[in-house]
TORMI-878515 format. One record per residue (C-alpha): residue in three letters; residue number from 1; y, x, z. Coordinates in Angstrom, 1 decimal, always signed. Example, Ala and Ser with C-alpha at 12.3 -4.5 7.8 and 13.67 -1.06 7.14 Angstrom:
2
+-------+------+--------+--------+--------+
| vomar | zapa |  north |   east |     up |
+-------+------+--------+--------+--------+
|   ALA |    1 |   -4.5 |  +12.3 |   +7.8 |
|   SER |    2 |   -1.1 |  +13.7 |   +7.1 |
+-------+------+--------+--------+--------+
END
This chain:
346
+-------+------+--------+--------+--------+
| vomar | zapa |  north |   east |     up |
+-------+------+--------+--------+--------+
|   MET |    1 |  +31.2 | -154.9 |  -25.1 |
|   LEU |    2 |  +31.3 | -152.4 |  -27.9 |
|   ILE |    3 |  +29.4 | -149.1 |  -27.4 |
|   GLN |    4 |  +32.5 | -147.2 |  -28.6 |
|   ASN |    5 |  +34.5 | -148.6 |  -25.6 |
|   LEU |    6 |  +32.1 | -146.8 |  -23.2 |
|   PHE |    7 |  +33.5 | -143.4 |  -24.3 |
|   GLU |    8 |  +36.7 | -141.8 |  -22.9 |
|   ARG |    9 |  +37.7 | -140.5 |  -26.3 |
|   ASP |   10 |  +37.9 | -142.0 |  -29.8 |
|   ILE |   11 |  +34.4 | -141.5 |  -31.3 |
|   PHE |   12 |  +35.9 | -141.8 |  -34.8 |
|   ARG |   13 |  +38.3 | -138.9 |  -34.3 |
|   ALA |   14 |  +38.0 | -135.9 |  -36.6 |
|   ILE |   15 |  +36.0 | -133.1 |  -35.0 |
|   ASN |   16 |  +36.0 | -129.6 |  -36.3 |
|   GLY |   17 |  +32.4 | -128.6 |  -36.5 |
|   VAL |   18 |  +33.1 | -124.9 |  -37.0 |
|   VAL |   19 |  +35.8 | -123.0 |  -35.1 |
|   LYS |   20 |  +37.7 | -120.6 |  -37.3 |
|   ALA |   21 |  +39.9 | -117.7 |  -36.1 |
|   ASP |   22 |  +42.6 | -118.4 |  -38.7 |
|   GLN |   23 |  +42.8 | -122.2 |  -38.1 |
|   ILE |   24 |  +45.8 | -122.3 |  -35.7 |
|   ASP |   25 |  +47.6 | -125.5 |  -36.6 |
|   GLU |   26 |  +48.8 | -127.4 |  -33.5 |
|   THR |   27 |  +46.3 | -130.3 |  -33.9 |
|   SER |   28 |  +43.3 | -127.9 |  -34.1 |
|   VAL |   29 |  +44.5 | -125.8 |  -31.2 |
|   TRP |   30 |  +45.1 | -128.8 |  -29.0 |
|   GLN |   31 |  +41.7 | -130.2 |  -29.7 |
|   GLU |   32 |  +40.0 | -126.9 |  -29.1 |
|   LEU |   33 |  +41.7 | -126.5 |  -25.7 |
|   ASP |   34 |  +41.5 | -130.1 |  -24.6 |
|   GLU |   35 |  +37.8 | -130.6 |  -25.4 |
|   PHE |   36 |  +36.7 | -127.1 |  -24.3 |
|   VAL |   37 |  +33.9 | -127.5 |  -21.7 |
|   ILE |   38 |  +33.3 | -124.8 |  -19.1 |
|   THR |   39 |  +29.6 | -124.8 |  -18.6 |
|   ARG |   40 |  +27.8 | -122.8 |  -15.9 |
|   GLU |   41 |  +27.3 | -120.0 |  -18.4 |
|   LEU |   42 |  +30.9 | -120.0 |  -19.5 |
|   ASP |   43 |  +32.0 | -120.1 |  -15.9 |
|   ARG |   44 |  +30.2 | -116.8 |  -15.3 |
|   HIS |   45 |  +31.8 | -115.3 |  -18.4 |
|   PHE |   46 |  +35.3 | -116.4 |  -17.4 |
|   ARG |   47 |  +34.9 | -115.0 |  -14.0 |
|   GLN |   48 |  +33.7 | -111.7 |  -15.4 |
|   PHE |   49 |  +36.4 | -111.4 |  -18.0 |
|   ILE |   50 |  +39.3 | -112.3 |  -15.6 |
|   ALA |   51 |  +38.0 | -109.8 |  -13.1 |
|   TRP |   52 |  +37.9 | -107.1 |  -15.7 |
|   TYR |   53 |  +41.4 | -108.0 |  -17.0 |
|   LEU |   54 |  +42.9 | -108.0 |  -13.5 |
|   GLU |   55 |  +41.2 | -104.7 |  -12.6 |
|   ALA |   56 |  +42.6 | -103.1 |  -15.7 |
|   ALA |   57 |  +46.1 | -104.4 |  -14.9 |
|   GLU |   58 |  +45.9 | -102.9 |  -11.4 |
|   HIS |   59 |  +44.3 |  -99.5 |  -12.3 |
|   GLY |   60 |  +45.6 |  -98.9 |  -15.8 |
|   ALA |   61 |  +48.7 |  -97.0 |  -14.7 |
|   LYS |   62 |  +46.7 |  -94.4 |  -12.8 |
|   ALA |   63 |  +46.9 |  -90.8 |  -13.8 |
|   ASP |   64 |  +43.5 |  -90.8 |  -15.4 |
|   PRO |   65 |  +42.7 |  -94.4 |  -16.6 |
|   THR |   66 |  +39.2 |  -93.8 |  -18.0 |
|   GLY |   67 |  +38.1 |  -97.4 |  -17.5 |
|   LYS |   68 |  +36.9 |  -99.9 |  -20.0 |
|   MET |   69 |  +39.1 | -102.1 |  -22.2 |
|   GLY |   70 |  +36.6 | -103.5 |  -24.8 |
|   VAL |   71 |  +34.6 | -106.7 |  -24.6 |
|   TRP |   72 |  +31.7 | -107.5 |  -26.9 |
|   ILE |   73 |  +30.8 | -111.3 |  -27.1 |
|   SER |   74 |  +27.4 | -112.0 |  -28.6 |
|   GLY |   75 |  +25.6 | -115.1 |  -29.5 |
|   PHE |   76 |  +23.8 | -116.7 |  -32.5 |
|   PHE |   77 |  +25.4 | -119.3 |  -34.8 |
|   GLY |   78 |  +26.3 | -122.4 |  -32.8 |
|   SER |   79 |  +26.4 | -120.7 |  -29.4 |
|   GLY |   80 |  +30.2 | -121.0 |  -29.2 |
|   LYS |   81 |  +31.2 | -117.3 |  -29.4 |
|   SER |   82 |  +34.1 | -117.9 |  -31.8 |
|   HIS |   83 |  +35.3 | -120.8 |  -29.7 |
|   LEU |   84 |  +35.3 | -118.6 |  -26.6 |
|   LEU |   85 |  +37.1 | -115.9 |  -28.5 |
|   LYS |   86 |  +39.8 | -118.3 |  -29.5 |
|   VAL |   87 |  +40.2 | -119.8 |  -26.1 |
|   LEU |   88 |  +40.5 | -116.3 |  -24.6 |
|   SER |   89 |  +43.2 | -115.6 |  -27.2 |
|   TYR |   90 |  +45.1 | -118.8 |  -26.2 |
|   LEU |   91 |  +44.8 | -117.9 |  -22.5 |
|   LEU |   92 |  +46.1 | -114.4 |  -22.9 |
|   LYS |   93 |  +49.1 | -115.6 |  -24.9 |
|   ASN |   94 |  +49.6 | -118.7 |  -22.7 |
|   ASN |   95 |  +51.9 | -120.4 |  -25.2 |
|   ALA |   96 |  +53.1 | -124.0 |  -25.0 |
|   HIS |   97 |  +51.3 | -126.5 |  -27.3 |
|   SER |   98 |  +52.5 | -129.9 |  -28.4 |
|   PHE |   99 |  +50.6 | -132.9 |  -29.6 |
|   GLU |  100 |  +51.7 | -136.5 |  -30.0 |
|   GLY |  101 |  +54.7 | -136.0 |  -27.8 |
|   GLU |  102 |  +52.9 | -134.1 |  -25.0 |
|   THR |  103 |  +53.5 | -130.5 |  -24.3 |
|   LYS |  104 |  +51.3 | -128.1 |  -22.2 |
|   ARG |  105 |  +50.9 | -124.4 |  -21.7 |
|   THR |  106 |  +47.5 | -123.1 |  -22.3 |
|   VAL |  107 |  +46.7 | -122.5 |  -18.6 |
|   GLU |  108 |  +47.5 | -126.1 |  -17.8 |
|   PHE |  109 |  +44.5 | -127.2 |  -19.9 |
|   PHE |  110 |  +42.3 | -125.4 |  -17.4 |
|   GLU |  111 |  +43.6 | -127.0 |  -14.2 |
|   GLY |  112 |  +41.0 | -129.7 |  -14.3 |
|   LYS |  113 |  +38.3 | -127.7 |  -16.0 |
|   VAL |  114 |  +38.1 | -124.9 |  -13.5 |
|   LYS |  115 |  +36.7 | -126.3 |  -10.3 |
|   ASP |  116 |  +37.1 | -123.2 |   -8.2 |
|   PRO |  117 |  +40.8 | -122.9 |   -7.0 |
|   MET |  118 |  +40.4 | -119.1 |   -6.5 |
|   LEU |  119 |  +39.2 | -118.6 |  -10.1 |
|   PHE |  120 |  +42.1 | -120.8 |  -11.4 |
|   GLY |  121 |  +44.5 | -118.7 |   -9.3 |
|   ASP |  122 |  +43.1 | -115.5 |  -10.8 |
|   ILE |  123 |  +43.5 | -116.9 |  -14.3 |
|   LYS |  124 |  +47.2 | -117.7 |  -13.6 |
|   ARG |  125 |  +47.6 | -114.2 |  -12.1 |
|   ALA |  126 |  +46.0 | -112.6 |  -15.2 |
|   MET |  127 |  +48.3 | -114.5 |  -17.5 |
|   ALA |  128 |  +51.5 | -113.6 |  -15.6 |
|   ASP |  129 |  +52.2 | -110.5 |  -17.7 |
|   GLU |  130 |  +53.1 | -110.8 |  -21.4 |
|   THR |  131 |  +50.4 | -110.1 |  -23.9 |
|   ASP |  132 |  +50.6 | -110.0 |  -27.7 |
|   VAL |  133 |  +47.4 | -111.5 |  -29.1 |
|   VAL |  134 |  +46.1 | -110.6 |  -32.6 |
|   LEU |  135 |  +43.3 | -112.9 |  -33.5 |
|   PHE |  136 |  +41.6 | -112.4 |  -36.8 |
|   ASN |  137 |  +38.4 | -112.7 |  -38.8 |
|   ILE |  138 |  +37.8 | -109.1 |  -39.7 |
|   ASP |  139 |  +36.0 | -109.9 |  -43.0 |
|   ALA |  140 |  +38.8 | -112.2 |  -44.2 |
|   LYS |  141 |  +41.5 | -109.6 |  -43.3 |
|   ALA |  142 |  +39.6 | -106.8 |  -45.0 |
|   GLY |  143 |  +39.7 | -108.6 |  -48.4 |
|   HIS |  144 |  +39.4 | -106.3 |  -51.4 |
|   GLY |  145 |  +40.9 | -103.0 |  -52.0 |
|   SER |  146 |  +41.6 | -102.3 |  -48.3 |
|   GLY |  147 |  +39.6 |  -99.1 |  -48.2 |
|   SER |  148 |  +36.0 |  -98.3 |  -47.8 |
|   GLY |  149 |  +33.5 |  -96.6 |  -45.4 |
|   ARG |  150 |  +34.9 |  -95.4 |  -42.1 |
|   ASP |  151 |  +38.5 |  -96.1 |  -43.2 |
|   LEU |  152 |  +38.0 |  -99.8 |  -43.6 |
|   ILE |  153 |  +38.1 | -101.1 |  -40.0 |
|   LEU |  154 |  +41.1 |  -98.8 |  -39.3 |
|   ARG |  155 |  +43.0 | -100.3 |  -42.2 |
|   VAL |  156 |  +42.3 | -103.8 |  -41.0 |
|   PHE |  157 |  +43.5 | -103.0 |  -37.5 |
|   LEU |  158 |  +46.6 | -101.4 |  -39.0 |
|   LYS |  159 |  +47.2 | -104.4 |  -41.2 |
|   VAL |  160 |  +47.2 | -106.9 |  -38.3 |
|   LEU |  161 |  +49.4 | -104.6 |  -36.2 |
|   ASN |  162 |  +51.9 | -104.4 |  -39.1 |
|   GLU |  163 |  +51.9 | -108.2 |  -39.4 |
|   LEU |  164 |  +52.5 | -108.6 |  -35.7 |
|   GLN |  165 |  +55.5 | -106.3 |  -35.9 |
|   GLY |  166 |  +56.9 | -108.0 |  -38.9 |
|   TYR |  167 |  +56.1 | -105.2 |  -41.3 |
|   SER |  168 |  +54.3 | -105.6 |  -44.6 |
|   GLY |  169 |  +50.6 | -106.3 |  -44.1 |
|   ASP |  170 |  +49.3 | -105.9 |  -47.6 |
|   HIS |  171 |  +51.1 | -102.6 |  -48.4 |
|   PRO |  172 |  +50.8 | -100.1 |  -45.6 |
|   HIS |  173 |  +53.0 |  -97.5 |  -47.2 |
|   ILE |  174 |  +55.8 | -100.1 |  -47.4 |
|   ALA |  175 |  +55.1 | -100.9 |  -43.7 |
|   ASN |  176 |  +55.4 |  -97.2 |  -43.0 |
|   MET |  177 |  +58.9 |  -97.2 |  -44.6 |
|   GLU |  178 |  +59.9 | -100.2 |  -42.5 |
|   ARG |  179 |  +58.6 |  -98.6 |  -39.3 |
|   PHE |  180 |  +60.5 |  -95.4 |  -40.1 |
|   LEU |  181 |  +63.7 |  -97.4 |  -40.8 |
|   ASP |  182 |  +63.2 |  -99.5 |  -37.6 |
|   GLY |  183 |  +62.8 |  -96.4 |  -35.5 |
|   LYS |  184 |  +66.1 |  -95.1 |  -36.8 |
|   GLY |  185 |  +67.8 |  -98.5 |  -36.2 |
|   LYS |  186 |  +68.2 |  -98.9 |  -40.0 |
|   LEU |  187 |  +65.8 | -101.7 |  -40.9 |
|   ARG |  188 |  +68.3 | -104.5 |  -40.4 |
|   PRO |  189 |  +71.1 | -102.7 |  -42.4 |
|   PHE |  190 |  +68.5 | -102.0 |  -45.1 |
|   GLU |  191 |  +67.4 | -105.7 |  -45.3 |
|   GLU |  192 |  +71.1 | -106.9 |  -45.3 |
|   ALA |  193 |  +72.0 | -104.4 |  -48.1 |
|   PHE |  194 |  +68.9 | -105.4 |  -50.1 |
|   LYS |  195 |  +69.8 | -109.1 |  -49.9 |
|   LYS |  196 |  +73.4 | -108.4 |  -50.8 |
|   LEU |  197 |  +72.3 | -106.5 |  -53.9 |
|   ILE |  198 |  +69.7 | -108.9 |  -55.3 |
|   GLY |  199 |  +70.4 | -112.1 |  -53.5 |
|   SER |  200 |  +66.9 | -112.5 |  -52.0 |
|   ASP |  201 |  +65.4 | -111.7 |  -48.6 |
|   TRP |  202 |  +63.6 | -108.4 |  -48.4 |
|   ARG |  203 |  +60.5 | -109.9 |  -46.7 |
|   ALA |  204 |  +60.2 | -112.5 |  -49.5 |
|   GLU |  205 |  +60.4 | -109.8 |  -52.2 |
|   ARG |  206 |  +58.6 | -106.8 |  -50.7 |
|   ASP |  207 |  +55.1 | -107.7 |  -52.0 |
|   ALA |  208 |  +56.7 | -107.3 |  -55.5 |
|   TYR |  209 |  +58.3 | -104.0 |  -54.6 |
|   GLU |  210 |  +57.1 | -102.4 |  -57.8 |
|   PHE |  211 |  +59.5 | -104.7 |  -59.7 |
|   HIS |  212 |  +62.4 | -103.7 |  -57.4 |
|   GLN |  213 |  +62.1 |  -99.9 |  -57.3 |
|   ASP |  214 |  +65.6 |  -99.2 |  -58.6 |
|   GLU |  215 |  +67.1 | -101.6 |  -56.1 |
|   ILE |  216 |  +65.0 | -100.1 |  -53.2 |
|   VAL |  217 |  +66.1 |  -96.6 |  -54.2 |
|   LYS |  218 |  +69.7 |  -97.6 |  -54.2 |
|   VAL |  219 |  +69.6 |  -99.4 |  -50.9 |
|   LEU |  220 |  +67.6 |  -96.6 |  -49.2 |
|   SER |  221 |  +70.1 |  -94.1 |  -50.4 |
|   GLU |  222 |  +72.9 |  -96.2 |  -49.1 |
|   THR |  223 |  +71.2 |  -96.9 |  -45.8 |
|   LEU |  224 |  +70.0 |  -93.4 |  -45.0 |
|   GLY |  225 |  +72.8 |  -91.4 |  -46.6 |
|   GLN |  226 |  +70.3 |  -89.5 |  -48.8 |
|   SER |  227 |  +70.5 |  -88.8 |  -52.5 |
|   GLU |  228 |  +68.9 |  -91.2 |  -54.9 |
|   GLU |  229 |  +66.8 |  -88.4 |  -56.3 |
|   SER |  230 |  +65.1 |  -87.9 |  -53.0 |
|   CYS |  231 |  +64.5 |  -91.6 |  -52.6 |
|   VAL |  232 |  +63.0 |  -91.8 |  -56.1 |
|   ARG |  233 |  +60.6 |  -89.0 |  -55.2 |
|   TRP |  234 |  +59.5 |  -90.9 |  -52.1 |
|   ILE |  235 |  +59.1 |  -94.3 |  -53.7 |
|   GLU |  236 |  +57.1 |  -92.9 |  -56.6 |
|   GLY |  237 |  +54.6 |  -91.1 |  -54.4 |
|   ALA |  238 |  +54.6 |  -93.3 |  -51.3 |
|   GLU |  239 |  +51.4 |  -95.3 |  -52.1 |
|   ASP |  240 |  +49.3 |  -92.3 |  -53.2 |
|   LYS |  241 |  +50.4 |  -90.0 |  -50.4 |
|   PHE |  242 |  +50.1 |  -92.5 |  -47.6 |
|   THR |  243 |  +47.3 |  -91.8 |  -45.1 |
|   VAL |  244 |  +46.5 |  -93.2 |  -41.7 |
|   SER |  245 |  +44.5 |  -91.7 |  -38.9 |
|   VAL |  246 |  +43.2 |  -93.3 |  -35.7 |
|   GLU |  247 |  +45.6 |  -91.1 |  -33.8 |
|   SER |  248 |  +48.7 |  -92.3 |  -35.7 |
|   PHE |  249 |  +47.6 |  -95.9 |  -35.4 |
|   CYS |  250 |  +47.1 |  -95.6 |  -31.6 |
|   ARG |  251 |  +50.4 |  -93.9 |  -31.3 |
|   TRP |  252 |  +52.2 |  -96.7 |  -33.1 |
|   VAL |  253 |  +50.5 |  -99.2 |  -30.8 |
|   LYS |  254 |  +51.7 |  -97.2 |  -27.8 |
|   GLU |  255 |  +55.2 |  -97.0 |  -29.2 |
|   TYR |  256 |  +55.2 | -100.8 |  -29.7 |
|   LEU |  257 |  +54.0 | -101.4 |  -26.1 |
|   ASP |  258 |  +56.5 |  -99.0 |  -24.6 |
|   SER |  259 |  +59.3 | -100.8 |  -26.4 |
|   LYS |  260 |  +58.2 | -104.0 |  -24.8 |
|   GLY |  261 |  +58.0 | -102.7 |  -21.2 |
|   PRO |  262 |  +55.5 | -101.0 |  -18.9 |
|   ARG |  263 |  +53.4 | -104.1 |  -18.2 |
|   HIS |  264 |  +53.3 | -105.5 |  -21.7 |
|   ARG |  265 |  +49.8 | -105.6 |  -23.3 |
|   ILE |  266 |  +48.2 | -106.2 |  -26.6 |
|   ALA |  267 |  +44.8 | -107.6 |  -27.4 |
|   PHE |  268 |  +43.0 | -107.3 |  -30.7 |
|   LEU |  269 |  +40.4 | -110.1 |  -31.0 |
|   ALA |  270 |  +38.2 | -109.6 |  -34.0 |
|   ASP |  271 |  +35.7 | -112.3 |  -35.0 |
|   GLU |  272 |  +32.3 | -111.5 |  -36.6 |
|   VAL |  273 |  +32.5 | -107.8 |  -36.2 |
|   GLY |  274 |  +28.7 | -107.4 |  -35.9 |
|   GLY |  275 |  +28.1 | -109.0 |  -39.3 |
|   PHE |  276 |  +30.9 | -107.0 |  -40.8 |
|   ILE |  277 |  +29.5 | -103.7 |  -39.6 |
|   GLY |  278 |  +25.9 | -104.5 |  -40.5 |
|   ASN |  279 |  +24.0 | -101.2 |  -40.8 |
|   ASP |  280 |  +27.0 |  -99.1 |  -41.8 |
|   SER |  281 |  +27.2 |  -96.3 |  -39.2 |
|   HIS |  282 |  +30.6 |  -95.3 |  -40.5 |
|   LEU |  283 |  +32.1 |  -98.7 |  -39.6 |
|   MET |  284 |  +30.5 |  -98.5 |  -36.1 |
|   LEU |  285 |  +31.9 |  -95.0 |  -35.6 |
|   SER |  286 |  +35.3 |  -96.2 |  -36.7 |
|   LEU |  287 |  +35.2 |  -99.1 |  -34.1 |
|   GLN |  288 |  +34.2 |  -96.6 |  -31.5 |
|   THR |  289 |  +37.0 |  -94.2 |  -32.3 |
|   ILE |  290 |  +39.6 |  -96.9 |  -32.4 |
|   THR |  291 |  +38.5 |  -98.2 |  -29.0 |
|   GLU |  292 |  +38.3 |  -94.8 |  -27.5 |
|   GLU |  293 |  +41.7 |  -93.7 |  -28.6 |
|   LEU |  294 |  +43.4 |  -96.9 |  -27.7 |
|   GLY |  295 |  +42.1 |  -96.5 |  -24.2 |
|   THR |  296 |  +43.4 |  -92.9 |  -24.1 |
|   PHE |  297 |  +46.8 |  -93.5 |  -25.6 |
|   CYS |  298 |  +47.6 |  -97.0 |  -24.2 |
|   ARG |  299 |  +46.1 |  -96.6 |  -20.7 |
|   ARG |  300 |  +44.2 |  -99.9 |  -20.8 |
|   ARG |  301 |  +47.1 | -101.9 |  -22.0 |
|   ALA |  302 |  +45.5 | -102.4 |  -25.4 |
|   TRP |  303 |  +42.3 | -104.5 |  -25.5 |
|   VAL |  304 |  +39.6 | -104.8 |  -28.2 |
|   ILE |  305 |  +37.5 | -108.0 |  -28.0 |
|   VAL |  306 |  +34.9 | -108.7 |  -30.7 |
|   THR |  307 |  +32.2 | -111.1 |  -31.5 |
|   SER |  308 |  +28.8 | -110.5 |  -33.0 |
|   GLN |  309 |  +25.6 | -112.4 |  -33.5 |
|   GLU |  310 |  +23.8 | -109.5 |  -31.8 |
|   ASP |  311 |  +24.4 | -107.4 |  -28.7 |
|   MET |  312 |  +25.8 | -104.0 |  -29.1 |
|   ASP |  313 |  +22.5 | -102.4 |  -28.3 |
|   ALA |  314 |  +20.8 | -104.4 |  -31.1 |
|   VAL |  315 |  +23.4 | -103.3 |  -33.6 |
|   LEU |  316 |  +23.0 |  -99.7 |  -32.6 |
|   GLY |  317 |  +19.2 | -100.1 |  -32.6 |
|   ASP |  318 |  +19.3 | -101.0 |  -36.3 |
|   MET |  319 |  +20.7 |  -97.5 |  -37.1 |
|   SER |  320 |  +18.8 |  -94.2 |  -37.1 |
|   ARG |  321 |  +18.0 |  -92.5 |  -33.9 |
|   VAL |  322 |  +20.1 |  -89.5 |  -34.8 |
|   LYS |  323 |  +23.2 |  -91.5 |  -35.6 |
|   LYS |  324 |  +22.7 |  -93.8 |  -32.6 |
|   GLN |  325 |  +23.3 |  -90.8 |  -30.4 |
|   ASP |  326 |  +26.8 |  -90.6 |  -31.9 |
|   PHE |  327 |  +27.6 |  -94.0 |  -30.4 |
|   SER |  328 |  +27.0 |  -93.3 |  -26.8 |
|   LYS |  329 |  +30.8 |  -93.1 |  -26.1 |
|   ILE |  330 |  +31.5 |  -96.6 |  -27.4 |
|   GLN |  331 |  +29.5 |  -98.1 |  -24.5 |
|   GLY |  332 |  +31.8 |  -96.2 |  -22.1 |
|   ARG |  333 |  +34.8 |  -98.2 |  -23.4 |
|   PHE |  334 |  +33.0 | -101.6 |  -23.6 |
|   TYR |  335 |  +32.1 | -103.7 |  -20.7 |
|   GLN |  336 |  +28.6 | -105.2 |  -20.4 |
|   PRO |  337 |  +28.4 | -107.8 |  -23.3 |
|   LEU |  338 |  +29.1 | -111.4 |  -22.6 |
|   SER |  339 |  +26.0 | -113.0 |  -24.2 |
|   LEU |  340 |  +26.1 | -116.7 |  -25.0 |
|   SER |  341 |  +22.9 | -118.8 |  -25.4 |
|   SER |  342 |  +22.4 | -121.7 |  -27.7 |
|   ALA |  343 |  +21.2 | -124.0 |  -25.0 |
|   LYS |  344 |  +22.7 | -127.4 |  -24.5 |
|   ARG |  345 |  +25.9 | -127.5 |  -22.4 |
|   ARG |  346 |  +25.3 | -128.8 |  -18.9 |
+-------+------+--------+--------+--------+
END
């Protein structure tokens, strides 16, 4: 008998040694779900997260929903925090996945992994409502030229929101134009008129908008019924004049959720936030403000779930005592951190 025949799975299969937030091809997703092991530690974390999520769904519509809607997942390299983050993203979305002729929804992968039927029932109940999931590595999404200081995290969150809604991710002022047109019911007519004029889809050409300014002006004028002169003035100053605040971002999130129905939710899952923030108090304050305002505007229908190599207290502890006092509110929006150890799975 060969040793390889003693194993249930092919020992020569490709195994992804590092889980990446942006690696979402069907083969990788299937393997991550199929081979995910719920250890005793992870069982506790799943129970805690599902309890939090269900509690927010039940109490979020109350007149004064001041509860938490942020989750901080901590653990050193190799502890599995990115894997846990991705698995939570799959569960919240609960899509169907296909591999080699077999199709399963995310929750079906957990039927044999979760031994407690009550916990499995809670997982299915938590996944009953529709949730839009925005999973991203914050450093990869920030890139270059996305802003600096306190504004940087906000622009990354706006970028992923714009991409979710089908607006331009790389050019927030263009996304702002698209959001305005969409709100007026004019985005589709604008896209159709643009394609008719130049023969190409708007979404394929919008990143090169600077080369199509004359066409954009003409189509905007036609779509909105405004003079070409006013459209020229807008397009020439759009990028320099565009500003975004946490309040406007949260208002756009709320408008999006309201358009989807009262029980619709959105979850922003940002990987490696702790390393991205480092010792920059401006970035930590930005994360605090975004989380606070999302809780206020969206009544616990918008979640912020982040990973870090250190607990929140450790990140705050690296900052000066004076500035640390400014962060007391962030702990009011985040649940107790889910801390992963690097011990062997049992």
